[in-house]
N, C-alpha and C positions, 0 to 999 in steps of 0.2 A: 424578360422580367425587369421591372423598374428598379432603380437604385434603392428606393425606400423598402421595397419587398425584399431585396437582397440583404439590406441591413437588418430587417426584422428577422429574416431566416438565420443570419449569423448570430444575432442576439439570442434567439431561441436555442440555437445549437450550442452556444457558449454556456447558457444556463444548464442545459442537459449535461454537457461535458463536466461542468463544475460539480454537479450532483454525483456524477459517476466517479470522479476523482475523490470526492468526500467519502463515498461508499468504499472505494478502494482503500483509503487510509483507515477507515474503520476496520476493514478486514485485516490490515497489517497490524493494527493495535490488538485485535483479538488474537492474531497469531503470536504476538509478543506475550500475551497472557499465558498461552500454552507453554512457552519457555519458562515462565516463572513457576508454573505448576511443576514442570519437569525438574527444574533446579531444586525446588523444595522436596520433591519426591525422592531425589537422589540422596538426600540426607536421612531418609527414613529407613528403617529396617525392612529388608525385602519381604514383600507380601504381608506387611503389617497393615492395620486399618488405615493409617495415615498414608502409606505408600499407595494402596489401592484407591483411596479417595482422591489423592492428588493426581494419579495417572488417569482417573476418571475425569478429572478437570481438564487434563491434557486432551483426552479424546473428545470431550464436549467442545472445547475451544476450537480444536481442529475441524470438527464437524461444522460448526457455525461458520468458521473461516471459509471452508470449502464451498458452502452454499452461497455465501456472499461473493466469493471469488468467481464462481460460475456466472453470476448475474453481471458482475463488472466486465467480464470478458465479452459479453454481448455488446457492450457500449464503448469500450476503449480498445485501441489497437494493442495487440499482444505485446509488442516491444515496449510500449509505454507502461502497460500494466506491470510487466516484470521489472522494468527499471525502477518504478516507484516502490517496489517491495523493499528497496534499499532503505526506505524510511524506518525499517525495523532496526537499523543501526542506532537511530536516535532513541528508540524505545529501549533497546538493550543497554545503552549508556545510562539512561534515566533509571531503569530498574537495577542495574548493577550498582550504581552509586547509592540510591535510596534504600533498597531492600537488602543488598548483600555487602555494603560497605566497600565496594571496589574503588580503586583509585584510578582516575582518568589522567593519562599522560598527554603531553603535547603532541606526541606522535600519533596517538589515537585520534585526537581532534583534527590533526592535519589530514589523516587518512579519510576520516568521515567527510571533511570538506572536499577532498579530491573526488570522492564518490558522488557527492551532490553536484559538483560541477559537471561531472559526466552525465548525471541524470538530466540536468538542465539542457545540455547539448543534445542528448538523444531526444528528449521530448520536444524541444523547439525545432529540431531538424525534422522530426516525424510530422509535426503539425504543419510545417511548410509543404511537406510532400503530399499531404492529404487535402490541402485547400482546393486544388483543381477538382477533386472529387466532390467536395462540398458545393462548389459553384455549379457543377453539373447537376447535382441533386436539387439545388435551388431552382434551376431552370425547369426541372421536371415537375415541380410542385404546382 
């Protein structure tokens, strides 16, 4: 395979990967919506209309999340997909502050930073490990 074909293959592969990661983060966002519904439902009287409606929102959000998650797993290595679920920490932080008036401490921010450094290490390490497989695929096209 010529160098230009290999570059085209990697460019096409990168575009597909970008879309897959965008879909993954949409799923994580939807998962965070389910936690908001659960938090609000916890403040409702058990089995009241509000309680049932909010838990219905939890079930709906989790169902949509599960469908998207299954599609993502077809395109992204499992380790990368699970590590990227840690983006829910950012959504939890945003929802906690904006909707529930929670206070963010410096320790929380440092913890989130450490988690994201771990994500970067796992994803970049995994992408290096799969490049020979991509090159093998490119030569088979």
